[in-house]
N, C-alpha and C positions, 0 to 999 in steps of 0.2 A: 604224472597229472593225467587225470580222465578227460578225453575230449568227447563230447556228445555231438554228433554230426548233425543233428536237427535240433532246433530249440522246441520247448514244449508247447503243445497247443494252448496250454492255460496261460492267457494274458497276463493280467495283473489283479491284483486283489489291493484294495485300499481302504484305510480308515481315516476318512477326511477330518481335519481340524474343525471344519463347520459342520460337523455332523448333526447337530441339532436343528440347524437352519434346514438342511438336506431333508431331514425327517419331517420337519413341519411343513416344507413345501411337498412333499410326498403326500402327506395325511390331508393337505388342504388342495391339492389338485382337483379342480373342477372336472365332473363326469363329462365324457364327450356325448354328443348327441347320437351318434351313430355306436350303438352297442352290439353290433353284429361281429361275430368271430368265424372265420372261415377254417380255425384248426382247434384242437383240443377235444374233438367230439368223443374221446375216451377218458377224458379226465373228468375228475369230480371236484371242482371248485369253484369259488365266487370270483368272477373276473369283471372288471369293469374298466372301459376305455376311459382314459383320463387326457386332460390338457397337460402337456409335459414342459411349457414355456418356463415357468419357475423353476422347476426341478432341474432344467439344463442349464439354468444361470448357476444355481448352488452346485452343480456337478463340475463347472469350469476347473477349478483347483485338481479334481481327481483326473480330468481330460488331461490336463497338463502333466501331470504326474505320469499318466500312461504314455503320453508321448515321449517323455523321457525315458521311461523304462524300455522303449522300443525303438529309442534313438530316431524318433520322428521329428523333422524339423518344423514342419507344419501340418495341420491336419484340419480340413473342413469336415465337421460332424453335423450331420443334419438327423434329427429324430423322426422317425417315420411312422412309428407306432409307440404307444405308451399304455400301460394298463397297470392297475392294482389287483394282486392276487391276495384272496383272505381263505386260510386253511382251517376249516372246523374239524372235529374228529371224524376220521375216515376219509377226508379229502385228499386229494392226491394229482399229480400231474404225470401223463404216461411219457415213456421216452419220445423226444421230438427234436427238431431243430428249426432254426429260423430262417429258412432259405429266402431270398429276395431281400435280405438285408446283409450288410458285411459285418456287424458287431453287434453283440446283445449286451445288455447290461442289467445286473439285478442289485437292487439296492433292499438291503434287510432292516426291517423297522422295528424289529423285536429281538431281545437277546435269545439265544438259542437255548432251549431246555432239553434235556435227555429224550423225553417222549413225544417231541415234536418232529414235524416233517423236517426233511432235508434236501436241499439242492445236491444233486450227484451228477456226475458225467460219466459217460461209458467209453472207454477206448476202445474205438472201431478198427484200430489196426491189430489187435489180437485175432480179428477174423481173417486176417492175410497171414498170419504166421505159418511158416511150412510144418511147424510140428509143435508138440506139447512142451518140449525142452525149452522154447522160448517162453513160455507161459510159466514154467518154473523158474526161470531166470528172472525176467521181467515182473510176474504176478501183479500186474497192474491192469484189471478189467475194468473198474470202476473206481471213483474218488468221489467221496462225500465231504460237503462244507458244512461247517458249523460256525458260521461268523456271528461276532456280536453286533448288536444293536448299531445301526449307522454304516456297516460296512458295504462296501461297493465292490461289486465284480464285474470285470469286462471280460469277455470272452468271444472268440470268432463265432459268428451265426452258425456255421455249418456242423459245430459239434453237437452232439446227441447228449442230450440231458433230460433230467425228470425231476419230480419231487416225490419223495418217499410218502407213504401214508402217514397222516397226522394222527397221533393217538392222544393227544391232549385235550381237555375240555377247554383250556384257554385257547383262543384263535391265534394263529400267527400270519402276519402280513408282509409282503414284500411288493416292491414296484419293478415291473420290468420295461426296458426299453429296447426297441429296435432301431439301428442307426446305419445310414451309408457313411463312407469314408471318401476323402479325397486326400490323398497322402503325398508328401514331398519327405524323401528320407534325407538326413542329415549328409551322407556322403554324396548325394547329388549335387 
């Protein structure tokens, strides 16, 4: 039996049963009055801050599943930032993290097509590896997501991630949320 000493940093991926309601809430979310962004200066994308109230309500089944996956008894999740991302041909997001929050969430509003942008994560642990031999054994420097329409990804906000260049004429849209957590573990 193989034992892994540390769990993966990639939290959970969900395909919600209420995905059509979640997608509708993401598309209808009203724009926020404040459209200033202090990050993403190297990215090329259309971003708009949105009110996430209805999105959060539709995310509750995914949040409950997320808690079960991580053996969390109760969690107080507060959305502190939400925005819609639209990727046109040539648009992308540079590698970045979301410090200042605990958890990041991406909701995919379109089915992935081969020439479209992809969310990717960079394994920063390989920068600390003592030799190239670990690289040969583990061979995990980055990981790309190709989720279907309505998929939801939760991950720790400190994880380095980005979006590859979009090569399609058809736009691709996602919604991103930054959240804070107040967690009580099941074992406590």
